[in-house]
All heavy atoms as a GROMACS GRO file, in nm:
protein
  609
    1MET      N    1   0.415  -1.177  -1.193
    1MET     CA    2   0.458  -1.160  -1.331
    1MET      C    3   0.599  -1.102  -1.330
    1MET      O    4   0.628  -1.008  -1.258
    1MET     CB    5   0.361  -1.066  -1.403
    1MET     CG    6   0.396  -1.043  -1.547
    1MET     SD    7   0.285  -0.929  -1.635
    1MET     CE    8   0.123  -0.982  -1.594
    2SER      N    9   0.686  -1.158  -1.414
    2SER     CA   10   0.824  -1.110  -1.419
    2SER      C   11   0.827  -0.971  -1.481
    2SER      O   12   0.739  -0.932  -1.558
    2SER     CB   13   0.911  -1.205  -1.499
    2SER     OG   14   0.888  -1.189  -1.637
    3LYS      N   15   0.933  -0.898  -1.450
    3LYS     CA   16   0.950  -0.763  -1.501
    3LYS      C   17   0.960  -0.763  -1.654
    3LYS      O   18   0.903  -0.678  -1.721
    3LYS     CB   19   1.077  -0.703  -1.440
    3LYS     CG   20   1.069  -0.560  -1.407
    3LYS     CD   21   1.195  -0.518  -1.333
    3LYS     CE   22   1.192  -0.372  -1.306
    3LYS     NZ   23   1.312  -0.324  -1.242
    4ASP      N   24   1.035  -0.859  -1.710
    4ASP     CA   25   1.052  -0.868  -1.855
    4ASP      C   26   0.919  -0.896  -1.925
    4ASP      O   27   0.888  -0.836  -2.027
    4ASP     CB   28   1.154  -0.974  -1.892
    4ASP     CG   29   1.296  -0.933  -1.855
    4ASP    OD1   30   1.323  -0.811  -1.849
    4ASP    OD2   31   1.378  -1.023  -1.835
    5LEU      N   32   0.841  -0.988  -1.869
    5LEU     CA   33   0.712  -1.021  -1.928
    5LEU      C   34   0.619  -0.901  -1.921
    5LEU      O   35   0.550  -0.869  -2.018
    5LEU     CB   36   0.648  -1.141  -1.858
    5LEU     CG   37   0.509  -1.182  -1.909
    5LEU    CD1   38   0.516  -1.216  -2.058
    5LEU    CD2   39   0.457  -1.300  -1.830
    6HIS      N   40   0.618  -0.832  -1.808
    6HIS     CA   41   0.535  -0.712  -1.794
    6HIS      C   42   0.573  -0.608  -1.899
    6HIS      O   43   0.487  -0.547  -1.963
    6HIS     CB   44   0.549  -0.654  -1.653
    6HIS     CG   45   0.457  -0.540  -1.628
    6HIS    ND1   46   0.488  -0.412  -1.663
    6HIS    CD2   47   0.333  -0.536  -1.573
    6HIS    CE1   48   0.388  -0.332  -1.630
    6HIS    NE2   49   0.293  -0.405  -1.577
    7LYS      N   50   0.701  -0.589  -1.921
    7LYS     CA   51   0.748  -0.492  -2.020
    7LYS      C   52   0.703  -0.532  -2.160
    7LYS      O   53   0.657  -0.449  -2.238
    7LYS     CB   54   0.900  -0.480  -2.014
    7LYS     CG   55   0.956  -0.372  -2.103
    7LYS     CD   56   1.106  -0.360  -2.084
    7LYS     CE   57   1.161  -0.250  -2.172
    7LYS     NZ   58   1.305  -0.233  -2.157
    8LYS      N   59   0.715  -0.661  -2.195
    8LYS     CA   60   0.673  -0.709  -2.326
    8LYS      C   61   0.523  -0.690  -2.347
    8LYS      O   62   0.479  -0.646  -2.453
    8LYS     CB   63   0.710  -0.856  -2.344
    8LYS     CG   64   0.856  -0.879  -2.368
    8LYS     CD   65   0.887  -1.025  -2.382
    8LYS     CE   66   1.036  -1.047  -2.395
    8LYS     NZ   67   1.070  -1.189  -2.399
    9LEU      N   68   0.444  -0.721  -2.246
    9LEU     CA   69   0.299  -0.704  -2.257
    9LEU      C   70   0.264  -0.557  -2.270
    9LEU      O   71   0.175  -0.520  -2.347
    9LEU     CB   72   0.229  -0.764  -2.135
    9LEU     CG   73   0.229  -0.916  -2.127
    9LEU    CD1   74   0.170  -0.962  -1.994
    9LEU    CD2   75   0.154  -0.978  -2.242
   10ASN      N   76   0.331  -0.472  -2.195
   10ASN     CA   77   0.306  -0.329  -2.200
   10ASN      C   78   0.340  -0.274  -2.338
   10ASN      O   79   0.265  -0.196  -2.394
   10ASN     CB   80   0.386  -0.258  -2.091
   10ASN     CG   81   0.336  -0.118  -2.066
   10ASN    OD1   82   0.220  -0.088  -2.090
   10ASN    ND2   83   0.425  -0.033  -2.020
   11MET      N   84   0.453  -0.317  -2.395
   11MET     CA   85   0.492  -0.271  -2.528
   11MET      C   86   0.393  -0.319  -2.633
   11MET      O   87   0.369  -0.251  -2.732
   11MET     CB   88   0.633  -0.317  -2.561
   11MET     CG   89   0.739  -0.239  -2.488
   11MET     SD   90   0.902  -0.275  -2.548
   11MET     CE   91   0.896  -0.197  -2.708
   12ALA      N   92   0.335  -0.436  -2.612
   12ALA     CA   93   0.241  -0.491  -2.708
   12ALA      C   94   0.114  -0.406  -2.718
   12ALA      O   95   0.051  -0.402  -2.822
   12ALA     CB   96   0.206  -0.635  -2.672
   13THR      N   97   0.078  -0.338  -2.611
   13THR     CA   98  -0.042  -0.256  -2.612
   13THR      C   99  -0.014  -0.114  -2.659
   13THR      O  100  -0.106  -0.043  -2.695
   13THR     CB  101  -0.107  -0.250  -2.472
   13THR    OG1  102  -0.016  -0.192  -2.380
   13THR    CG2  103  -0.148  -0.387  -2.427
   14LYS      N  104   0.110  -0.072  -2.659
   14LYS     CA  105   0.145   0.062  -2.704
   14LYS      C  106   0.175   0.060  -2.853
   14LYS      O  107   0.224  -0.038  -2.907
   14LYS     CB  108   0.266   0.114  -2.628
   14LYS     CG  109   0.236   0.143  -2.483
   14LYS     CD  110   0.356   0.202  -2.416
   14LYS     CE  111   0.329   0.229  -2.270
   14LYS     NZ  112   0.445   0.287  -2.205
   15LYS      N  113   0.142   0.171  -2.917
   15LYS     CA  114   0.166   0.184  -3.060
   15LYS      C  115   0.238   0.316  -3.087
   15LYS      O  116   0.236   0.407  -3.005
   15LYS     CB  117   0.034   0.180  -3.135
   15LYS     CG  118  -0.041   0.049  -3.119
   15LYS     CD  119  -0.152   0.039  -3.218
   15LYS     CE  120  -0.235  -0.085  -3.209
   15LYS     NZ  121  -0.178  -0.207  -3.173
   16LEU      N  122   0.300   0.323  -3.202
   16LEU     CA  123   0.364   0.447  -3.245
   16LEU      C  124   0.262   0.530  -3.322
   16LEU      O  125   0.201   0.480  -3.418
   16LEU     CB  126   0.485   0.416  -3.332
   16LEU     CG  127   0.598   0.342  -3.263
   16LEU    CD1  128   0.704   0.299  -3.366
   16LEU    CD2  129   0.661   0.428  -3.154
   17VAL      N  130   0.244   0.654  -3.280
   17VAL     CA  131   0.144   0.742  -3.341
   17VAL      C  132   0.213   0.867  -3.396
   17VAL      O  133   0.284   0.937  -3.323
   17VAL     CB  134   0.037   0.783  -3.238
   17VAL    CG1  135  -0.065   0.875  -3.301
   17VAL    CG2  136  -0.030   0.660  -3.178
   18LEU      N  137   0.192   0.893  -3.524
   18LEU     CA  138   0.238   1.016  -3.587
   18LEU      C  139   0.135   1.122  -3.556
   18LEU      O  140   0.016   1.106  -3.585
   18LEU     CB  141   0.253   0.996  -3.738
   18LEU     CG  142   0.302   1.115  -3.818
   18LEU    CD1  143   0.447   1.149  -3.780
   18LEU    CD2  144   0.294   1.084  -3.967
   19THR      N  145   0.178   1.231  -3.494
   19THR     CA  146   0.085   1.333  -3.447
   19THR      C  147   0.150   1.470  -3.448
   19THR      O  148   0.265   1.484  -3.491
   19THR     CB  149   0.036   1.297  -3.304
   19THR    OG1  150  -0.068   1.388  -3.266
   19THR    CG2  151   0.149   1.301  -3.203
   20THR      N  152   0.078   1.568  -3.401
   20THR     CA  153   0.136   1.700  -3.378
   20THR      C  154   0.127   1.730  -3.229
   20THR      O  155   0.031   1.691  -3.162
   20THR     CB  156   0.063   1.811  -3.457
   20THR    OG1  157  -0.076   1.806  -3.427
   20THR    CG2  158   0.085   1.794  -3.606
   21ILE      N  159   0.230   1.797  -3.180
   21ILE     CA  160   0.233   1.838  -3.039
   21ILE      C  161   0.262   1.987  -3.033
   21ILE      O  162   0.273   2.051  -3.137
   21ILE     CB  163   0.336   1.755  -2.958
   21ILE    CG1  164   0.476   1.770  -3.017
   21ILE    CG2  165   0.297   1.608  -2.954
   21ILE    CD1  166   0.586   1.703  -2.933
   22SER      N  167   0.278   2.039  -2.918
   22SER     CA  168   0.294   2.182  -2.892
   22SER      C  169   0.329   2.267  -3.014
   22SER      O  170   0.430   2.247  -3.080
   22SER     CB  171   0.400   2.204  -2.783
   22SER     OG  172   0.526   2.160  -2.826
   23GLN      N  173   0.242   2.359  -3.044
   23GLN     CA  174   0.256   2.454  -3.153
   23GLN      C  175   0.270   2.388  -3.290
   23GLN      O  176   0.342   2.436  -3.377
   23GLN     CB  177   0.372   2.549  -3.125
   23GLN     CG  178   0.352   2.627  -2.998
   23GLN     CD  179   0.475   2.708  -2.960
   23GLN    OE1  180   0.580   2.696  -3.020
   23GLN    NE2  181   0.461   2.789  -2.857
   24GLY      N  182   0.202   2.274  -3.309
   24GLY     CA  183   0.196   2.210  -3.438
   24GLY      C  184   0.322   2.135  -3.480
   24GLY      O  185   0.337   2.102  -3.598
   25LYS      N  186   0.411   2.106  -3.388
   25LYS     CA  187   0.532   2.033  -3.422
   25LYS      C  188   0.498   1.886  -3.448
   25LYS      O  189   0.418   1.826  -3.376
   25LYS     CB  190   0.636   2.045  -3.311
   25LYS     CG  191   0.685   2.187  -3.295
   25LYS     CD  192   0.788   2.198  -3.186
   25LYS     CE  193   0.835   2.342  -3.177
   25LYS     NZ  194   0.936   2.359  -3.075
   26ILE      N  195   0.560   1.828  -3.549
   26ILE     CA  196   0.535   1.689  -3.586
   26ILE      C  197   0.617   1.597  -3.498
   26ILE      O  198   0.737   1.619  -3.478
   26ILE     CB  199   0.568   1.666  -3.735
   26ILE    CG1  200   0.483   1.758  -3.823
   26ILE    CG2  201   0.547   1.519  -3.773
   26ILE    CD1  202   0.526   1.763  -3.967
   27ALA      N  203   0.552   1.493  -3.447
   27ALA     CA  204   0.620   1.400  -3.357
   27ALA      C  205   0.564   1.260  -3.373
   27ALA      O  206   0.454   1.240  -3.425
   27ALA     CB  207   0.603   1.446  -3.212
   28VAL      N  208   0.643   1.164  -3.327
   28VAL     CA  209   0.599   1.026  -3.315
   28VAL      C  210   0.601   0.996  -3.166
   28VAL      O  211   0.705   1.013  -3.100
   28VAL     CB  212   0.690   0.928  -3.391
   28VAL    CG1  213   0.649   0.785  -3.363
   28VAL    CG2  214   0.688   0.957  -3.540
   29VAL      N  215   0.488   0.956  -3.112
   29VAL     CA  216   0.479   0.923  -2.969
   29VAL      C  217   0.441   0.777  -2.953
   29VAL      O  218   0.366   0.722  -3.033
   29VAL     CB  219   0.376   1.013  -2.895
   29VAL    CG1  220   0.415   1.158  -2.900
   29VAL    CG2  221   0.236   0.995  -2.950
   30GLU      N  222   0.495   0.716  -2.852
   30GLU     CA  223   0.455   0.580  -2.815
   30GLU      C  224   0.344   0.594  -2.714
   30GLU      O  225   0.363   0.658  -2.609
   30GLU     CB  226   0.575   0.505  -2.757
   30GLU     CG  227   0.546   0.361  -2.725
   30GLU     CD  228   0.670   0.290  -2.675
   30GLU    OE1  229   0.742   0.346  -2.591
   30GLU    OE2  230   0.693   0.177  -2.720
   31SER      N  231   0.229   0.537  -2.744
   31SER     CA  232   0.113   0.558  -2.658
   31SER      C  233   0.018   0.439  -2.662
   31SER      O  234   0.006   0.370  -2.763
   31SER     CB  235   0.038   0.684  -2.705
   31SER     OG  236  -0.078   0.705  -2.629
   32ALA      N  237  -0.052   0.421  -2.552
   32ALA     CA  238  -0.156   0.319  -2.544
   32ALA      C  239  -0.290   0.376  -2.592
   32ALA      O  240  -0.384   0.302  -2.616
   32ALA     CB  241  -0.169   0.267  -2.401
   33GLU      N  242  -0.297   0.508  -2.606
   33GLU     CA  243  -0.420   0.573  -2.653
   33GLU      C  244  -0.439   0.549  -2.802
   33GLU      O  245  -0.343   0.535  -2.877
   33GLU     CB  246  -0.412   0.724  -2.628
   33GLU     CG  247  -0.400   0.762  -2.482
   33GLU     CD  248  -0.523   0.727  -2.402
   33GLU    OE1  249  -0.635   0.748  -2.453
   33GLU    OE2  250  -0.508   0.679  -2.290
   34ARG      N  251  -0.564   0.546  -2.844
   34ARG     CA  252  -0.594   0.529  -2.986
   34ARG      C  253  -0.557   0.655  -3.064
   34ARG      O  254  -0.570   0.766  -3.012
   34ARG     CB  255  -0.742   0.501  -3.005
   34ARG     CG  256  -0.786   0.367  -2.950
   34ARG     CD  257  -0.936   0.346  -2.967
   34ARG     NE  258  -0.979   0.366  -3.104
   34ARG     CZ  259  -1.004   0.269  -3.190
   34ARG    NH1  260  -0.991   0.144  -3.152
   34ARG    NH2  261  -1.044   0.295  -3.312
   35ALA      N  262  -0.514   0.637  -3.188
   35ALA     CA  263  -0.488   0.752  -3.275
   35ALA      C  264  -0.620   0.824  -3.300
   35ALA      O  265  -0.724   0.761  -3.317
   35ALA     CB  266  -0.427   0.705  -3.406
   36ASP      N  267  -0.616   0.956  -3.301
   36ASP     CA  268  -0.735   1.038  -3.320
   36ASP      C  269  -0.745   1.077  -3.468
   36ASP      O  270  -0.674   1.168  -3.514
   36ASP     CB  271  -0.725   1.162  -3.232
   36ASP     CG  272  -0.850   1.248  -3.235
   36ASP    OD1  273  -0.934   1.231  -3.326
   36ASP    OD2  274  -0.863   1.335  -3.147
   37ASP      N  275  -0.831   1.010  -3.541
   37ASP     CA  276  -0.847   1.037  -3.684
   37ASP      C  277  -0.887   1.182  -3.711
   37ASP      O  278  -0.847   1.240  -3.811
   37ASP     CB  279  -0.951   0.944  -3.746
   37ASP     CG  280  -0.903   0.801  -3.758
   37ASP    OD1  281  -0.780   0.779  -3.762
   37ASP    OD2  282  -0.987   0.710  -3.763
   38LYS      N  283  -0.966   1.240  -3.622
   38LYS     CA  284  -1.011   1.377  -3.641
   38LYS      C  285  -0.896   1.476  -3.636
   38LYS      O  286  -0.901   1.582  -3.697
   38LYS     CB  287  -1.116   1.413  -3.536
   38LYS     CG  288  -1.247   1.340  -3.556
   38LYS     CD  289  -1.347   1.375  -3.449
   38LYS     CE  290  -1.473   1.292  -3.467
   38LYS     NZ  291  -1.568   1.312  -3.359
   39ARG      N  292  -0.790   1.440  -3.562
   39ARG     CA  293  -0.670   1.526  -3.553
   39ARG      C  294  -0.568   1.490  -3.661
   39ARG      O  295  -0.462   1.551  -3.669
   39ARG     CB  296  -0.603   1.510  -3.416
   39ARG     CG  297  -0.681   1.573  -3.303
   39ARG     CD  298  -0.602   1.576  -3.175
   39ARG     NE  299  -0.475   1.645  -3.194
   39ARG     CZ  300  -0.363   1.616  -3.131
   39ARG    NH1  301  -0.360   1.519  -3.042
   39ARG    NH2  302  -0.254   1.683  -3.154
   40GLY      N  303  -0.600   1.390  -3.741
   40GLY     CA  304  -0.508   1.348  -3.847
   40GLY      C  305  -0.397   1.256  -3.800
   40GLY      O  306  -0.299   1.235  -3.872
   41GLU      N  307  -0.411   1.199  -3.681
   41GLU     CA  308  -0.309   1.108  -3.629
   41GLU      C  309  -0.313   0.977  -3.705
   41GLU      O  310  -0.420   0.930  -3.744
   41GLU     CB  311  -0.330   1.084  -3.480
   41GLU     CG  312  -0.310   1.207  -3.395
   41GLU     CD  313  -0.334   1.182  -3.248
   41GLU    OE1  314  -0.403   1.085  -3.211
   41GLU    OE2  315  -0.282   1.261  -3.168
   42ARG      N  316  -0.196   0.916  -3.721
   42ARG     CA  317  -0.185   0.789  -3.791
   42ARG      C  318  -0.088   0.698  -3.718
   42ARG      O  319   0.010   0.746  -3.659
   42ARG     CB  320  -0.134   0.808  -3.934
   42ARG     CG  321  -0.224   0.892  -4.022
   42ARG     CD  322  -0.352   0.816  -4.054
   42ARG     NE  323  -0.440   0.894  -4.138
   42ARG     CZ  324  -0.548   0.957  -4.096
   42ARG    NH1  325  -0.580   0.956  -3.970
   42ARG    NH2  326  -0.624   1.024  -4.179
   43TYR      N  327  -0.112   0.569  -3.725
   43TYR     CA  328  -0.018   0.472  -3.670
   43TYR      C  329   0.096   0.452  -3.769
   43TYR      O  330   0.073   0.455  -3.891
   43TYR     CB  331  -0.086   0.336  -3.647
   43TYR     CG  332  -0.194   0.340  -3.542
   43TYR    CD1  333  -0.326   0.321  -3.577
   43TYR    CD2  334  -0.162   0.361  -3.408
   43TYR    CE1  335  -0.427   0.324  -3.481
   43TYR    CE2  336  -0.262   0.364  -3.312
   43TYR     CZ  337  -0.394   0.346  -3.349
   43TYR     OH  338  -0.492   0.348  -3.254
   44ILE      N  339   0.217   0.432  -3.719
   44ILE     CA  340   0.330   0.396  -3.804
   44ILE      C  341   0.396   0.271  -3.746
   44ILE      O  342   0.381   0.241  -3.627
   44ILE     CB  343   0.432   0.510  -3.822
   44ILE    CG1  344   0.503   0.543  -3.691
   44ILE    CG2  345   0.366   0.633  -3.882
   44ILE    CD1  346   0.627   0.627  -3.711
   45SER      N  347   0.470   0.202  -3.828
   45SER     CA  348   0.537   0.079  -3.784
   45SER      C  349   0.675   0.110  -3.727
   45SER      O  350   0.732   0.218  -3.750
   45SER     CB  351   0.551  -0.017  -3.902
   45SER     OG  352   0.643   0.036  -3.995
   46GLU      N  353   0.729   0.012  -3.656
   46GLU     CA  354   0.866   0.023  -3.605
   46GLU      C  355   0.964   0.039  -3.722
   46GLU      O  356   1.060   0.114  -3.713
   46GLU     CB  357   0.902  -0.100  -3.522
   46GLU     CG  358   0.829  -0.110  -3.390
   46GLU     CD  359   0.880  -0.013  -3.283
   46GLU    OE1  360   0.989   0.046  -3.299
   46GLU    OE2  361   0.809   0.001  -3.182
   47ASP      N  362   0.937  -0.033  -3.832
   47ASP     CA  363   1.024  -0.023  -3.950
   47ASP      C  364   1.021   0.117  -4.010
   47ASP      O  365   1.125   0.170  -4.049
   47ASP     CB  366   0.983  -0.125  -4.057
   47ASP     CG  367   1.015  -0.268  -4.018
   47ASP    OD1  368   1.100  -0.289  -3.930
   47ASP    OD2  369   0.955  -0.360  -4.077
   48CYS      N  370   0.905   0.176  -4.018
   48CYS     CA  371   0.892   0.313  -4.069
   48CYS      C  372   0.970   0.409  -3.981
   48CYS      O  373   1.044   0.495  -4.031
   48CYS     CB  374   0.745   0.352  -4.075
   48CYS     SG  375   0.717   0.520  -4.134
   49LEU      N  376   0.956   0.395  -3.851
   49LEU     CA  377   1.030   0.480  -3.759
   49LEU      C  378   1.181   0.462  -3.778
   49LEU      O  379   1.256   0.560  -3.785
   49LEU     CB  380   0.992   0.451  -3.613
   49LEU     CG  381   1.071   0.528  -3.508
   49LEU    CD1  382   1.052   0.678  -3.522
   49LEU    CD2  383   1.033   0.479  -3.369
   50ALA      N  384   1.225   0.337  -3.788
   50ALA     CA  385   1.368   0.308  -3.803
   50ALA      C  386   1.427   0.376  -3.927
   50ALA      O  387   1.535   0.435  -3.922
   50ALA     CB  388   1.392   0.158  -3.808
   51VAL      N  389   1.355   0.370  -4.039
   51VAL     CA  390   1.400   0.434  -4.162
   51VAL      C  391   1.411   0.585  -4.143
   51VAL      O  392   1.509   0.648  -4.184
   51VAL     CB  393   1.306   0.400  -4.280
   51VAL    CG1  394   1.333   0.489  -4.401
   51VAL    CG2  395   1.320   0.254  -4.318
   52ASN      N  396   1.310   0.643  -4.079
   52ASN     CA  397   1.310   0.788  -4.059
   52ASN      C  398   1.414   0.835  -3.959
   52ASN      O  399   1.464   0.947  -3.969
   52ASN     CB  400   1.170   0.835  -4.021
   52ASN     CG  401   1.080   0.843  -4.142
   52ASN    OD1  402   1.089   0.936  -4.221
   52ASN    ND2  403   0.994   0.744  -4.158
   53LEU      N  404   1.448   0.752  -3.863
   53LEU     CA  405   1.558   0.785  -3.772
   53LEU      C  406   1.691   0.776  -3.845
   53LEU      O  407   1.778   0.862  -3.829
   53LEU     CB  408   1.558   0.692  -3.650
   53LEU     CG  409   1.446   0.714  -3.549
   53LEU    CD1  410   1.446   0.601  -3.446
   53LEU    CD2  411   1.461   0.849  -3.481
   54LYS      N  412   1.706   0.671  -3.925
   54LYS     CA  413   1.831   0.650  -3.998
   54LYS      C  414   1.860   0.764  -4.097
   54LYS      O  415   1.974   0.808  -4.109
   54LYS     CB  416   1.827   0.517  -4.072
   54LYS     CG  417   1.956   0.481  -4.141
   54LYS     CD  418   1.949   0.343  -4.203
   54LYS     CE  419   2.082   0.310  -4.270
   54LYS     NZ  420   2.081   0.176  -4.327
   55ASN      N  421   1.756   0.812  -4.164
   55ASN     CA  422   1.778   0.919  -4.263
   55ASN      C  423   1.774   1.059  -4.201
   55ASN      O  424   1.785   1.158  -4.271
   55ASN     CB  425   1.684   0.906  -4.382
   55ASN     CG  426   1.539   0.939  -4.351
   55ASN    OD1  427   1.508   1.007  -4.254
   55ASN    ND2  428   1.450   0.892  -4.437
   56GLY      N  429   1.755   1.066  -4.070
   56GLY     CA  430   1.761   1.194  -3.999
   56GLY      C  431   1.633   1.275  -3.999
   56GLY      O  432   1.632   1.388  -3.952
   57ALA      N  433   1.526   1.218  -4.050
   57ALA     CA  434   1.399   1.291  -4.053
   57ALA      C  435   1.343   1.315  -3.914
   57ALA      O  436   1.280   1.418  -3.887
   57ALA     CB  437   1.297   1.218  -4.139
   58PHE      N  438   1.365   1.219  -3.823
   58PHE     CA  439   1.320   1.231  -3.684
   58PHE      C  440   1.438   1.214  -3.590
   58PHE      O  441   1.535   1.147  -3.623
   58PHE     CB  442   1.212   1.126  -3.652
   58PHE     CG  443   1.076   1.163  -3.703
   58PHE    CD1  444   1.040   1.135  -3.835
   58PHE    CD2  445   0.984   1.228  -3.622
   58PHE    CE1  446   0.916   1.170  -3.884
   58PHE    CE2  447   0.859   1.263  -3.671
   58PHE     CZ  448   0.825   1.234  -3.802
   59THR      N  449   1.428   1.277  -3.474
   59THR     CA  450   1.531   1.272  -3.371
   59THR      C  451   1.470   1.220  -3.242
   59THR      O  452   1.361   1.263  -3.202
   59THR     CB  453   1.589   1.414  -3.346
   59THR    OG1  454   1.642   1.464  -3.471
   59THR    CG2  455   1.698   1.412  -3.242
   60ASP      N  456   1.539   1.127  -3.178
   60ASP     CA  457   1.492   1.069  -3.051
   60ASP      C  458   1.510   1.169  -2.938
   60ASP      O  459   1.622   1.211  -2.907
   60ASP     CB  460   1.572   0.942  -3.022
   60ASP     CG  461   1.521   0.866  -2.900
   60ASP    OD1  462   1.433   0.919  -2.827
   60ASP    OD2  463   1.568   0.754  -2.879
   61ILE      N  464   1.399   1.211  -2.879
   61ILE     CA  465   1.405   1.303  -2.765
   61ILE      C  466   1.339   1.240  -2.641
   61ILE      O  467   1.294   1.310  -2.551
   61ILE     CB  468   1.342   1.440  -2.799
   61ILE    CG1  469   1.194   1.428  -2.837
   61ILE    CG2  470   1.420   1.511  -2.908
   61ILE    CD1  471   1.121   1.561  -2.837
   62THR      N  472   1.337   1.108  -2.638
   62THR     CA  473   1.276   1.035  -2.527
   62THR      C  474   1.334   1.076  -2.393
   62THR      O  475   1.261   1.088  -2.294
   62THR     CB  476   1.292   0.884  -2.548
   62THR    OG1  477   1.235   0.848  -2.674
   62THR    CG2  478   1.226   0.804  -2.438
   63ALA      N  479   1.464   1.102  -2.389
   63ALA     CA  480   1.533   1.134  -2.264
   63ALA      C  481   1.482   1.262  -2.198
   63ALA      O  482   1.504   1.283  -2.079
   63ALA     CB  483   1.683   1.143  -2.288
   64THR      N  484   1.409   1.346  -2.272
   64THR     CA  485   1.356   1.468  -2.213
   64THR      C  486   1.246   1.439  -2.110
   64THR      O  487   1.215   1.523  -2.027
   64THR     CB  488   1.296   1.562  -2.320
   64THR    OG1  489   1.183   1.498  -2.380
   64THR    CG2  490   1.399   1.602  -2.423
   65GLY      N  491   1.186   1.319  -2.121
   65GLY     CA  492   1.079   1.282  -2.029
   65GLY      C  493   0.945   1.346  -2.062
   65GLY      O  494   0.851   1.339  -1.983
   66ALA      N  495   0.935   1.407  -2.178
   66ALA     CA  496   0.811   1.477  -2.216
   66ALA      C  497   0.694   1.382  -2.244
   66ALA      O  498   0.579   1.425  -2.243
   66ALA     CB  499   0.837   1.565  -2.338
   67ASN      N  500   0.723   1.254  -2.270
   67ASN     CA  501   0.617   1.156  -2.293
   67ASN      C  502   0.627   1.048  -2.184
   67ASN      O  503   0.702   0.953  -2.199
   67ASN     CB  504   0.628   1.092  -2.431
   67ASN     CG  505   0.517   0.991  -2.457
   67ASN    OD1  506   0.415   0.991  -2.391
   67ASN    ND2  507   0.539   0.905  -2.554
   68PRO      N  508   0.550   1.061  -2.078
   68PRO     CA  509   0.558   0.964  -1.968
   68PRO      C  510   0.515   0.822  -2.007
   68PRO      O  511   0.548   0.727  -1.938
   68PRO     CB  512   0.466   1.021  -1.861
   68PRO     CG  513   0.374   1.114  -1.933
   68PRO     CD  514   0.451   1.164  -2.052
   69GLU      N  515   0.446   0.808  -2.121
   69GLU     CA  516   0.400   0.676  -2.166
   69GLU      C  517   0.510   0.596  -2.235
   69GLU      O  518   0.500   0.475  -2.244
   69GLU     CB  519   0.284   0.690  -2.263
   69GLU     CG  520   0.152   0.716  -2.198
   69GLU     CD  521   0.040   0.694  -2.296
   69GLU    OE1  522   0.006   0.578  -2.322
   69GLU    OE2  523  -0.012   0.794  -2.348
   70GLY      N  524   0.610   0.663  -2.289
   70GLY     CA  525   0.712   0.590  -2.363
   70GLY      C  526   0.799   0.679  -2.448
   70GLY      O  527   0.826   0.794  -2.414
   71ARG      N  528   0.837   0.624  -2.562
   71ARG     CA  529   0.931   0.694  -2.650
   71ARG      C  530   0.868   0.816  -2.716
   71ARG      O  531   0.748   0.824  -2.732
   71ARG     CB  532   0.981   0.597  -2.757
   71ARG     CG  533   1.055   0.478  -2.699
   71ARG     CD  534   1.090   0.376  -2.804
   71ARG     NE  535   0.969   0.308  -2.850
   71ARG     CZ  536   0.963   0.231  -2.958
   71ARG    NH1  537   1.069   0.212  -3.034
   71ARG    NH2  538   0.851   0.171  -2.991
   72LEU      N  539   0.959   0.910  -2.755
   72LEU     CA  540   0.916   1.033  -2.821
   72LEU      C  541   1.021   1.074  -2.923
   72LEU      O  542   1.140   1.079  -2.892
   72LEU     CB  543   0.897   1.145  -2.718
   72LEU     CG  544   0.860   1.283  -2.771
   72LEU    CD1  545   0.727   1.282  -2.845
   72LEU    CD2  546   0.856   1.382  -2.656
   73TYR      N  547   0.974   1.100  -3.044
   73TYR     CA  548   1.062   1.141  -3.153
   73TYR      C  549   1.007   1.267  -3.216
   73TYR      O  550   0.887   1.276  -3.243
   73TYR     CB  551   1.071   1.030  -3.260
   73TYR     CG  552   1.114   0.899  -3.200
   73TYR    CD1  553   1.020   0.809  -3.153
   73TYR    CD2  554   1.248   0.866  -3.190
   73TYR    CE1  555   1.059   0.687  -3.096
   73TYR    CE2  556   1.288   0.746  -3.134
   73TYR     CZ  557   1.193   0.658  -3.086
   73TYR     OH  558   1.232   0.539  -3.029
   74MET      N  559   1.094   1.365  -3.240
   74MET     CA  560   1.052   1.492  -3.297
   74MET      C  561   1.100   1.501  -3.442
   74MET      O  562   1.212   1.459  -3.473
   74MET     CB  563   1.112   1.608  -3.218
   74MET     CG  564   1.074   1.745  -3.267
   74MET     SD  565   0.904   1.790  -3.235
   74MET     CE  566   0.908   1.803  -3.059
   75PHE      N  567   1.017   1.557  -3.530
   75PHE     CA  568   1.057   1.584  -3.667
   75PHE      C  569   1.175   1.679  -3.658
   75PHE      O  570   1.165   1.787  -3.599
   75PHE     CB  571   0.939   1.644  -3.744
   75PHE     CG  572   0.962   1.661  -3.890
   75PHE    CD1  573   0.998   1.555  -3.970
   75PHE    CD2  574   0.946   1.786  -3.949
   75PHE    CE1  575   1.017   1.570  -4.106
   75PHE    CE2  576   0.965   1.804  -4.085
   75PHE     CZ  577   1.001   1.695  -4.163
   76THR      N  578   1.288   1.640  -3.713
   76THR     CA  579   1.413   1.714  -3.697
   76THR      C  580   1.401   1.859  -3.740
   76THR      O  581   1.454   1.948  -3.673
   76THR     CB  582   1.527   1.643  -3.772
   76THR    OG1  583   1.534   1.507  -3.725
   76THR    CG2  584   1.659   1.710  -3.751
   77GLU      N  585   1.328   1.886  -3.847
   77GLU     CA  586   1.313   2.025  -3.895
   77GLU      C  587   1.234   2.112  -3.797
   77GLU      O  588   1.240   2.235  -3.805
   77GLU     CB  589   1.247   2.027  -4.032
   77GLU     CG  590   1.336   1.971  -4.142
   77GLU     CD  591   1.272   1.979  -4.279
   77GLU    OE1  592   1.177   2.058  -4.298
   77GLU    OE2  593   1.315   1.904  -4.367
   78ASP      N  594   1.157   2.051  -3.708
   78ASP     CA  595   1.078   2.126  -3.610
   78ASP      C  596   1.154   2.157  -3.482
   78ASP      O  597   1.102   2.223  -3.393
   78ASP     CB  598   0.950   2.050  -3.575
   78ASP     CG  599   0.845   2.058  -3.684
   78ASP    OD1  600   0.859   2.139  -3.777
   78ASP    OD2  601   0.747   1.981  -3.676
   79MET      N  602   1.276   2.110  -3.476
   79MET     CA  603   1.352   2.130  -3.351
   79MET      C  604   1.425   2.264  -3.354
   79MET      O  605   1.456   2.320  -3.453
   79MET     CB  606   1.453   2.017  -3.332
   79MET     CG  607   1.382   1.886  -3.310
   79MET     SD  608   1.492   1.749  -3.284
   79MET     CE  609   1.559   1.789  -3.125
   0.00000   0.00000   0.00000
């Protein structure tokens, strides 16, 4: 399997999940795990994320490496 195809298939199984992380901070994580309704987690779309990044509500902190599964965005006010 080509590297590009593997990446596309992997992205297809991952979803963006609105959740809370360390000390109740609001974040969007890219994960293959199901959203946990009991914790109040919800799926969001790429378009929703894009709007929230554009208006500054969330900040991309993927480069920190804190989410080994993929992308990570922190609610800007929680930073």
